NUDODO-522658 format. One record per residue: x negated, y negated, z negated of N, C-alpha, C in turn; residue in one letter; residue number from 1. Coordinates in steps of 0.001 Angstrom, whole numbers, plus 500000, padded with zeros to 6 digits. Last residue first. Layout:
N
+--------+--------+--------+--------+--------+--------+--------+--------+--------+------+-----+
!    n_u !    n_v !    n_w !   ca_u !   ca_v !   ca_w !    c_u !    c_v !    c_w ! rest !  nr !
+--------+--------+--------+--------+--------+--------+--------+--------+--------+------+-----+
!      X !      Y !      Z !      X !      Y !      Z !      X !      Y !      Z !    A ! NUM !
...
+--------+--------+--------+--------+--------+--------+--------+--------+--------+------+-----+
# end
This chain:
130
+--------+--------+--------+--------+--------+--------+--------+--------+--------+------+-----+
!    n_u !    n_v !    n_w !   ca_u !   ca_v !   ca_w !    c_u !    c_v !    c_w ! rest !  nr !
+--------+--------+--------+--------+--------+--------+--------+--------+--------+------+-----+
! 061343 ! 055250 ! 896322 ! 060724 ! 056029 ! 895227 ! 061347 ! 056176 ! 894046 !    G ! 130 !
! 061807 ! 054212 ! 898816 ! 061407 ! 053283 ! 897586 ! 060928 ! 053939 ! 896411 !    A ! 129 !
! 061905 ! 056216 ! 900378 ! 060968 ! 055760 ! 900666 ! 060612 ! 054566 ! 899376 !    A ! 128 !
! 064631 ! 057144 ! 899296 ! 063712 ! 058012 ! 899096 ! 062174 ! 057308 ! 899072 !    A ! 127 !
! 066080 ! 054829 ! 900313 ! 065944 ! 054992 ! 899123 ! 064865 ! 056011 ! 898790 !    L ! 126 !
! 065897 ! 054842 ! 903172 ! 065395 ! 053732 ! 902529 ! 065265 ! 054062 ! 901117 !    R ! 125 !
! 066948 ! 057747 ! 903696 ! 065387 ! 057438 ! 903799 ! 065018 ! 056381 ! 903332 !    D ! 124 !
! 069579 ! 057247 ! 902575 ! 068823 ! 058242 ! 902090 ! 067264 ! 057919 ! 902386 !    Y ! 123 !
! 070552 ! 055328 ! 904566 ! 070579 ! 055067 ! 903246 ! 069662 ! 055934 ! 902279 !    E ! 122 !
! 070214 ! 056653 ! 907020 ! 069351 ! 055604 ! 906732 ! 069248 ! 055073 ! 905196 !    A ! 121 !
! 072265 ! 058630 ! 906638 ! 070688 ! 059235 ! 906385 ! 069739 ! 058121 ! 906522 !    D ! 120 !
! 074497 ! 056838 ! 906209 ! 073874 ! 057734 ! 905087 ! 072715 ! 058349 ! 905213 !    P ! 119 !
! 075126 ! 054283 ! 907500 ! 074481 ! 055263 ! 907964 ! 074017 ! 056134 ! 906787 !    D ! 118 !
! 077950 ! 052431 ! 906065 ! 076450 ! 052581 ! 906116 ! 076220 ! 053950 ! 906665 !    L ! 117 !
! 080430 ! 051860 ! 905362 ! 080314 ! 052803 ! 906662 ! 078810 ! 052783 ! 907087 !    Q ! 116 !
! 080240 ! 051294 ! 901702 ! 081037 ! 051285 ! 903236 ! 080540 ! 052324 ! 904146 !    R ! 115 !
! 078955 ! 052520 ! 899636 ! 078041 ! 051620 ! 900691 ! 078996 ! 051552 ! 902037 !    R ! 114 !
! 079752 ! 052584 ! 896369 ! 080422 ! 052442 ! 897617 ! 079582 ! 051780 ! 898555 !    Y ! 113 !
! 078224 ! 054264 ! 893711 ! 078392 ! 053217 ! 894256 ! 078618 ! 053119 ! 895759 !    E ! 112 !
! 079076 ! 056101 ! 890848 ! 079031 ! 056152 ! 892233 ! 079445 ! 054814 ! 893010 !    V ! 111 !
! 077481 ! 056672 ! 887670 ! 078126 ! 055588 ! 888614 ! 078013 ! 056066 ! 890048 !    H ! 110 !
! 077294 ! 058153 ! 884639 ! 076881 ! 058236 ! 886045 ! 077938 ! 057422 ! 886797 !    L ! 109 !
! 076161 ! 058883 ! 881423 ! 076891 ! 057845 ! 882124 ! 076374 ! 057907 ! 883649 !    R ! 108 !
! 076283 ! 061774 ! 879199 ! 075559 ! 061186 ! 880240 ! 076548 ! 060155 ! 881390 !    V ! 107 !
! 076171 ! 062510 ! 875872 ! 077054 ! 061842 ! 877281 ! 076159 ! 061169 ! 877949 !    T ! 106 !
! 075441 ! 063256 ! 873602 ! 074846 ! 064027 ! 874789 ! 075911 ! 063721 ! 876012 !    D ! 105 !
! 076412 ! 062276 ! 871355 ! 074832 ! 061679 ! 871861 ! 074529 ! 062426 ! 873038 !    E ! 104 !
! 079787 ! 061403 ! 871548 ! 078481 ! 062479 ! 871446 ! 077444 ! 062060 ! 871929 !    P ! 103 !
! 080317 ! 058018 ! 871024 ! 080682 ! 059155 ! 871147 ! 079594 ! 060118 ! 870920 !    G ! 102 !
! 078729 ! 055637 ! 870957 ! 080082 ! 055505 ! 871743 ! 080668 ! 057092 ! 871842 !    T ! 101 !
! 076516 ! 055739 ! 869864 ! 077417 ! 054921 ! 869339 ! 078824 ! 054857 ! 869915 !    G ! 100 !
! 074551 ! 056263 ! 872953 ! 074851 ! 056226 ! 871299 ! 075724 ! 055287 ! 870935 !    T !  99 !
! 074021 ! 057838 ! 875690 ! 074790 ! 056862 ! 875347 ! 074839 ! 057253 ! 873971 !    V !  98 !
! 070712 ! 058467 ! 877509 ! 071755 ! 058910 ! 876428 ! 072857 ! 057880 ! 875972 !    L !  97 !
! 070950 ! 057748 ! 880937 ! 070229 ! 057534 ! 879647 ! 071483 ! 057943 ! 878656 !    R !  96 !
! 069374 ! 059075 ! 884124 ! 070575 ! 058699 ! 883175 ! 070006 ! 058399 ! 881691 !    A !  95 !
! 066010 ! 058792 ! 884092 ! 067401 ! 058808 ! 885050 ! 068451 ! 058228 ! 883993 !    G !  94 !
! 063851 ! 059877 ! 882561 ! 063660 ! 059160 ! 883983 ! 064788 ! 058867 ! 884661 !    T !  93 !
! 064276 ! 060887 ! 879799 ! 063301 ! 060000 ! 880191 ! 063411 ! 059457 ! 881633 !    G !  92 !
! 066451 ! 062659 ! 879302 ! 065269 ! 062505 ! 878214 ! 064379 ! 061350 ! 878644 !    T !  91 !
! 068147 ! 063084 ! 881155 ! 068579 ! 062216 ! 880198 ! 067216 ! 061605 ! 879222 !    V !  90 !
! 066785 ! 064129 ! 883216 ! 067070 ! 062840 ! 883248 ! 067318 ! 062036 ! 882164 !    L !  89 !
! 066673 ! 066660 ! 882082 ! 065212 ! 066157 ! 882290 ! 065713 ! 064546 ! 882417 !    R !  88 !
! 069310 ! 067546 ! 882314 ! 068675 ! 067077 ! 880734 ! 067347 ! 066350 ! 880971 !    A !  87 !
! 069493 ! 068015 ! 884990 ! 070199 ! 066691 ! 884403 ! 069519 ! 066528 ! 882937 !    L !  86 !
! 066737 ! 069599 ! 886294 ! 068176 ! 069812 ! 885303 ! 068277 ! 068233 ! 884865 !    P !  85 !
! 065975 ! 068397 ! 889534 ! 065576 ! 069064 ! 888422 ! 066510 ! 068960 ! 887571 !    G !  84 !
! 066303 ! 065115 ! 891348 ! 065918 ! 066709 ! 891396 ! 065608 ! 067071 ! 889855 !    R !  83 !
! 066725 ! 062516 ! 891263 ! 067636 ! 063476 ! 890967 ! 067471 ! 064948 ! 890944 !    G !  82 !
! 064521 ! 061295 ! 892319 ! 064769 ! 061088 ! 890813 ! 065995 ! 061790 ! 890372 !    A !  81 !
! 064438 ! 062229 ! 895002 ! 063568 ! 062747 ! 894192 ! 063995 ! 062414 ! 892550 !    P !  80 !
! 068024 ! 062804 ! 895489 ! 066792 ! 061954 ! 895613 ! 065660 ! 062297 ! 894973 !    L !  79 !
! 070120 ! 065169 ! 897005 ! 069316 ! 064461 ! 895956 ! 068389 ! 064115 ! 896299 !    P !  78 !
! 073167 ! 064677 ! 898718 ! 071517 ! 065031 ! 899117 ! 070712 ! 064329 ! 897758 !    R !  77 !
! 076142 ! 066485 ! 898430 ! 075186 ! 065397 ! 898250 ! 073715 ! 065728 ! 898700 !    P !  76 !
! 078026 ! 068280 ! 900988 ! 077471 ! 068153 ! 899661 ! 076385 ! 067092 ! 899455 !    E !  75 !
! 078986 ! 067945 ! 903503 ! 079640 ! 068733 ! 902404 ! 079110 ! 068784 ! 901240 !    P !  74 !
! 079460 ! 064325 ! 904890 ! 078304 ! 065870 ! 904403 ! 079257 ! 066595 ! 903344 !    W !  73 !
! 081086 ! 062378 ! 905308 ! 080646 ! 063492 ! 906454 ! 080156 ! 064595 ! 906031 !    Q !  72 !
! 081039 ! 061086 ! 902905 ! 082142 ! 061379 ! 903440 ! 082085 ! 062741 ! 904277 !    Q !  71 !
! 078081 ! 061266 ! 901347 ! 078670 ! 060902 ! 902709 ! 080059 ! 061622 ! 902743 !    A !  70 !
! 075707 ! 060471 ! 898870 ! 076763 ! 061210 ! 899396 ! 077378 ! 060549 ! 900568 !    L !  69 !
! 072750 ! 060589 ! 897597 ! 073267 ! 059975 ! 898546 ! 074365 ! 060963 ! 898857 !    V !  68 !
! 071299 ! 060430 ! 894218 ! 071806 ! 061215 ! 895456 ! 072473 ! 060334 ! 896290 !    A !  67 !
! 070112 ! 058442 ! 892216 ! 069829 ! 060091 ! 892006 ! 070100 ! 060720 ! 893446 !    L !  66 !
! 068747 ! 055446 ! 891577 ! 069436 ! 056366 ! 892458 ! 069055 ! 057785 ! 892378 !    A !  65 !
! 069052 ! 053629 ! 888375 ! 068374 ! 054630 ! 889286 ! 069288 ! 055521 ! 890244 !    T !  64 !
! 070751 ! 052477 ! 886830 ! 070595 ! 052006 ! 888169 ! 069755 ! 052776 ! 889093 !    G !  63 !
! 071228 ! 053629 ! 884132 ! 069994 ! 052322 ! 884145 ! 069876 ! 051531 ! 885937 !    D !  62 !
! 072858 ! 055549 ! 884761 ! 073429 ! 054425 ! 884072 ! 072191 ! 053207 ! 883993 !    A !  61 !
! 072202 ! 056684 ! 888191 ! 072229 ! 056853 ! 886656 ! 072783 ! 055319 ! 885891 !    A !  60 !
! 074186 ! 056625 ! 891152 ! 073202 ! 056150 ! 890140 ! 073386 ! 056546 ! 888658 !    R !  59 !
! 074857 ! 057826 ! 894204 ! 075101 ! 058176 ! 892853 ! 073938 ! 057590 ! 892004 !    L !  58 !
! 076320 ! 056148 ! 896825 ! 075027 ! 056443 ! 896053 ! 075472 ! 056648 ! 894615 !    I !  57 !
! 077812 ! 056683 ! 900146 ! 077839 ! 056743 ! 898504 ! 076557 ! 056666 ! 898071 !    W !  56 !
! 079549 ! 056133 ! 903021 ! 078416 ! 056336 ! 902323 ! 078368 ! 055989 ! 900781 !    S !  55 !
! 081822 ! 057395 ! 905422 ! 081655 ! 056583 ! 904359 ! 080506 ! 056862 ! 903534 !    A !  54 !
! 084078 ! 058130 ! 908117 ! 082675 ! 058123 ! 907547 ! 082722 ! 056926 ! 906491 !    R !  53 !
! 086553 ! 058620 ! 908869 ! 085881 ! 059429 ! 908563 ! 084421 ! 059278 ! 908199 !    G !  52 !
! 088279 ! 056308 ! 909398 ! 087337 ! 056622 ! 910422 ! 086616 ! 057866 ! 910109 !    G !  51 !
! 089224 ! 055414 ! 906043 ! 089616 ! 055621 ! 907637 ! 088529 ! 055738 ! 908555 !    G !  50 !
! 087858 ! 057630 ! 903582 ! 087784 ! 056194 ! 904494 ! 088280 ! 056550 ! 905588 !    I !  49 !
! 089247 ! 059348 ! 900669 ! 088818 ! 059237 ! 902098 ! 088894 ! 057793 ! 902597 !    L !  48 !
! 087517 ! 058922 ! 897503 ! 088750 ! 058511 ! 898468 ! 088075 ! 058846 ! 899726 !    P !  47 !
! 085924 ! 061248 ! 895435 ! 085885 ! 060076 ! 896280 ! 087115 ! 059985 ! 897237 !    L !  46 !
! 087002 ! 063967 ! 894611 ! 086777 ! 062978 ! 893880 ! 086924 ! 061533 ! 894628 !    T !  45 !
! 086949 ! 066560 ! 896014 ! 087861 ! 065648 ! 896315 ! 087864 ! 064478 ! 895621 !    P !  44 !
! 083877 ! 065474 ! 897730 ! 085401 ! 065682 ! 897862 ! 085558 ! 066815 ! 896652 !    R !  43 !
! 081142 ! 065275 ! 896840 ! 081817 ! 064262 ! 897361 ! 083193 ! 064308 ! 897507 !    P !  42 !
! 082199 ! 066107 ! 893784 ! 081608 ! 064931 ! 894572 ! 080961 ! 065751 ! 895753 !    L !  41 !
! 083161 ! 067556 ! 891623 ! 084260 ! 067185 ! 892731 ! 083628 ! 066293 ! 893633 !    G !  40 !
! 081994 ! 068085 ! 889252 ! 082821 ! 066574 ! 889469 ! 083677 ! 066506 ! 890671 !    L !  39 !
! 080968 ! 070248 ! 890252 ! 081661 ! 070302 ! 888843 ! 082652 ! 068928 ! 888844 !    A !  38 !
! 079034 ! 069152 ! 891965 ! 079977 ! 070309 ! 892409 ! 081306 ! 070263 ! 891331 !    A !  37 !
! 077267 ! 067605 ! 890319 ! 077994 ! 066857 ! 891259 ! 079229 ! 068000 ! 891828 !    C !  36 !
! 076066 ! 069708 ! 888784 ! 077096 ! 068764 ! 887839 ! 077972 ! 067989 ! 889120 !    V !  35 !
! 074797 ! 070971 ! 890830 ! 075909 ! 071899 ! 890081 ! 076588 ! 070670 ! 889241 !    A !  34 !
! 073013 ! 068767 ! 891442 ! 073662 ! 069377 ! 892567 ! 074998 ! 070037 ! 892016 !    A !  33 !
! 071624 ! 068200 ! 889192 ! 072445 ! 067393 ! 889632 ! 073650 ! 067908 ! 890564 !    L !  32 !
! 071616 ! 071219 ! 886987 ! 070980 ! 070403 ! 888107 ! 072026 ! 069382 ! 888426 !    D !  31 !
! 072173 ! 072258 ! 883741 ! 072854 ! 072315 ! 885098 ! 071766 ! 071370 ! 886065 !    L !  30 !
! 071553 ! 072232 ! 880750 ! 070920 ! 072905 ! 881868 ! 071113 ! 072986 ! 883230 !    G !  29 !
! 074992 ! 072541 ! 879530 ! 073401 ! 072144 ! 879397 ! 072624 ! 072821 ! 880468 !    D !  28 !
! 077880 ! 072619 ! 881067 ! 076811 ! 073342 ! 880310 ! 075518 ! 072651 ! 880544 !    P !  27 !
! 079974 ! 069725 ! 880880 ! 079407 ! 070976 ! 881804 ! 078397 ! 071329 ! 880983 !    V !  26 !
! 083053 ! 068037 ! 880832 ! 081853 ! 068640 ! 879781 ! 081456 ! 069820 ! 880607 !    T !  25 !
! 084080 ! 064781 ! 881766 ! 083857 ! 066062 ! 881994 ! 082831 ! 066693 ! 881234 !    L !  24 !
! 085780 ! 061992 ! 882657 ! 084501 ! 062640 ! 881889 ! 084774 ! 064163 ! 881843 !    T !  23 !
! 086079 ! 059160 ! 884705 ! 086481 ! 060481 ! 884708 ! 085377 ! 060982 ! 883488 !    R !  22 !
! 087353 ! 056018 ! 885977 ! 086635 ! 056944 ! 885036 ! 087027 ! 058315 ! 884980 !    A !  21 !
! 087868 ! 053702 ! 887656 ! 088146 ! 055078 ! 888324 ! 087096 ! 056148 ! 887319 !    H !  20 !
! 087871 ! 051525 ! 886593 ! 086661 ! 051823 ! 887249 ! 086551 ! 053188 ! 887622 !    P !  19 !
! 090726 ! 050944 ! 888589 ! 089155 ! 050761 ! 888414 ! 088880 ! 050911 ! 886903 !    A !  18 !
! 093063 ! 051378 ! 889491 ! 092717 ! 052564 ! 888551 ! 091223 ! 052028 ! 888065 !    D !  17 !
! 093432 ! 049037 ! 891366 ! 094602 ! 049568 ! 890109 ! 094075 ! 050405 ! 889145 !    V !  16 !
! 091897 ! 049080 ! 893311 ! 091690 ! 048257 ! 891949 ! 092451 ! 048717 ! 890768 !    D !  15 !
! 092937 ! 050010 ! 895743 ! 092048 ! 051117 ! 894908 ! 092024 ! 050527 ! 893446 !    D !  14 !
! 093658 ! 047607 ! 896785 ! 094668 ! 048790 ! 896285 ! 094129 ! 049569 ! 895469 !    G !  13 !
! 091385 ! 046727 ! 897870 ! 092062 ! 045859 ! 896713 ! 093206 ! 046952 ! 896143 !    A !  12 !
! 089011 ! 049329 ! 897979 ! 089953 ! 048537 ! 898820 ! 090679 ! 047853 ! 897700 !    A !  11 !
! 087365 ! 051119 ! 896720 ! 087025 ! 050713 ! 898154 ! 087763 ! 049736 ! 898794 !    V !  10 !
! 085517 ! 050538 ! 893636 ! 086751 ! 050672 ! 894408 ! 086435 ! 050473 ! 895698 !    S !   9 !
! 083027 ! 052854 ! 892332 ! 083419 ! 051508 ! 892924 ! 084765 ! 051739 ! 893448 !    D !   8 !
! 083484 ! 055178 ! 889360 ! 083059 ! 054829 ! 891008 ! 083582 ! 053404 ! 891321 !    R !   7 !
! 081873 ! 056972 ! 886650 ! 082909 ! 055925 ! 887250 ! 082669 ! 055793 ! 888692 !    T !   6 !
! 081561 ! 059718 ! 884492 ! 081728 ! 059186 ! 885941 ! 082546 ! 058104 ! 886127 !    L !   5 !
! 079865 ! 061269 ! 881860 ! 080931 ! 060037 ! 882234 ! 080796 ! 059631 ! 883439 !    H !   4 !
! 079681 ! 064318 ! 880977 ! 079238 ! 063550 ! 881766 ! 080400 ! 062531 ! 881958 !    I !   3 !
! 078279 ! 065900 ! 878090 ! 079596 ! 065284 ! 878459 ! 078900 ! 064307 ! 879707 !    R !   2 !
! 077454 ! 069322 ! 877382 ! 076883 ! 067820 ! 877819 ! 078026 ! 067412 ! 878438 !    M !   1 !
+--------+--------+--------+--------+--------+--------+--------+--------+--------+------+-----+
# end
């Protein structure tokens, strides 16, 4: 399965490479945590933010929040919609299949920058929203 990842820019100088696209082929059946590790999320893929604190939300192509990432956390924290095999998300409840733009097994994900917001509060807010 192919994963196509984009991310928000963090500053004007970062816009030069926007939308910071990256495509990676991963084995079918991986869960979101394994896909994040293969993509280097949160480090080294996401830029370091001055002060050592930054929050990010990993979203499916339809905007569904799948996980919260933080510069200060060693790994992402999956939200309920991000749990289970990534293939489960493709077939119905999260990331969508992309057709007409390449292989039908491409999943589009986007990392939204939430500045220095408290990642624990972001996680709680998104988990409660369901």
